[in-house]
N, C-alpha and C positions, 0 to 999 in steps of 0.2 A: 488306358486299358488296351492291351494288345489284341489285335484281331487274329483269327486262326491262320491267315495267310502270313502275317508277320511272324507268328510263333513258329510255323514250319520252316520258314526261311532262316530264322535265327538258329533253330536247332540244327539244320543242315550245315550252316557255317561253323557252329561250335564243334560239331562232330568232325567236320572236315579238318579243322585246325588240329584236333587231337590225333586223328588217324594219319593224316599226312605227316604230322610231326613225328609220329612213331615209326611209320613204315615207308615214308617217302611217297612220291607221286605214283610211280610204277608199282610199288609194293602195296598199294591200297586200292581195293576194288570199290567201284561205285556202290555195289550191292552192300558191302560191309558198312559203308557210310549210311545208306538209307535204312538198313535194318537197325543200326544203333540210334538213328534219329527218329525211329518209328514213322518213317515216310516210305516213299517208293520212287522208282525211276521217273515216273511221270511228274512227280513233284520237283525233281531236279531239273527236268526239261522245262517245266513251267517257269520256275524261278530263275534258272541260270542258262539252260540250253544244252549244257554238256558238262562232262567231268572237268575238262580244262577250264571252262568258264566258271565253274564252282570254285576251282583253285584260285583263279584270277580274282574273284570277288572276295575270297578269304584273305588273300595277300593284300588287296587294296584296303580292306577293313582294318587289318592288323597294322599296316604301315602308315595309314593316314595320320594318327596322332604322333607317331615318331617323326614323320616328314614335317608336320606342322611345327612341332617343337624345335626341330633342327633348323628349320627356316627362320623361326622367330629369334632363336639365339644368334644365328649368323647375321640377321638384319640388325640386331641390337649391337653386336660387336662391331660391325662395319660402320654403323652410324657414329661410333666413337673414334674412328680412325682405323689404322692398320692393326688387325689382331695379331697376336703372337701365335706361333705354332701350338704352344701348350693350350692356349685359350680355344683354338679351333678343335684340337683333339678332344678336349673336355666337352665342348658344345656338341660334338658329333657322337661321342661314346655314351655319355650319360643318358640321353633319351632312348638309345637302344637297350641299355640295361634296365632302364626304368620300366620297361615292359613288365618285368617281374613285380615291381613295386606297385604300379598303378592299376593292375588288373586283378588285384585280390587273389583269390584261389586259382584263377585261370591264368595268372601271370606266367608261371613256368610253362604252361601249355602253349601259350601264344609265342613266347620267346623261343621255345624248342621248335615250333612250327617254322618261324622265320629263319632260324639258323639252319634247319634241315633243308628247306627249299633253296636257300642260297648255295648249298653244296650238292644239289640234286645232280645225278649223273647225266641227265638229259640237258643238252644245250638249250633246247626249246624252253624247258621249264626255268632254267637259269635266266634266259632272256625275258621270260614273263615276269619273273621277280624283279629283274633290273628295270623293266619298264615302269614299275611303281616307285622305284627309289632313285633312278638315275638323275632326274632333274635337280634335286637338291644335292645329291652326291657330287654332281659335276661342279656345282658352285663351291663346295668345300675343297675339291681338288684345286680349283683355280685360286682360291684363297690361300691354301697351303703353299702353292708355288709362289705367290706374292710375298708370303711371310718368310720364305726361305730363298731369297733372290740369288744367293751365291751357289745354290745347288742346281744341278741340271734338271730341267723339267722331267726327264725320264726317270731320274733318281727319286724325285718326289713322288711321281706316279707309282713307282715300285713300292715305296714305303706305304703309300696310301692303299694300294691293293692288298698289301699284307695286313694293314690295320683292319680293313673290311673282313678279311678272312679270319683273323684272330677273334674279332668281336662275334662273328657268326658261330665260331667254334664254341665260345663260351655260352652263347644263347642256346645252341643245340645240345649243350652238355655232352659233347662228343669227345672231350678231352679225357683220356685215360690217366688215372693217377695211381701211383703205387699204394698198397695198403698202409694206413697210418700216416699218409701225407698230411702234414699240418697246414698246407696252403689251400686246402679245400674250402672255398668261401661261398659254396652254392647257397647257403642259408643267409648270407649277408651280401646282397647285391651292392650296397653302398661301399663296403670295404673292397669288394671286387673291382668296382669302378675306379676307386682311388689307385689301387695297385696296377690295374691295367693301364690307366692314363700315365702313371709314372713310368711304366715299362715302355710304352709307346713313345713318350717324349724322349727318353734316353735312347731308344732305338733309332728314332729319326736323327737325333743329334749325332750319335756315334756313326751311324750308317752313312750319313751325308757328308761327314768329315773324312771318312775312310778313303 
């Protein structure tokens, strides 16, 4: 049974994910969050300390299962030997898109939140997001460079950064599509994952051979 303190904290985190995902950090007032969560500024200060600390807690909560699964998959791949680039891309992309599948009705909200924060105009907010994802992401970059020994490390890093950006764009649902576009897979994250992985594998292969 949840205590009132736990209930208030969870409500604030849930609403923060939704509002930050819709309006970004600067476009979302703390008052809007507290009103929607049936709380007050004092509750935010008590549980988190500030608006930025609330965002940090929301990012940490959202990224924890993604980081854990990415780390588990990478450990498993490396235990078997040198992973291929395709195996690494799959192990990285699928947990990010699984946010939609594993969170039930809140899945799209959480995925949009993570995608939006990753592209926030504020460098400070992007750094905050990176602090929660960099440790495991750095391991993937190192593993990709080992899997592509003929490519310059800077070329692999370029492809890697673009992979992060494309994944975040899909999570935030910020990609504009023309009316009637048959490639819209927003209702089928599994199909989206397969298509995105295939695209990224081809992009790495072609880009690094160019």
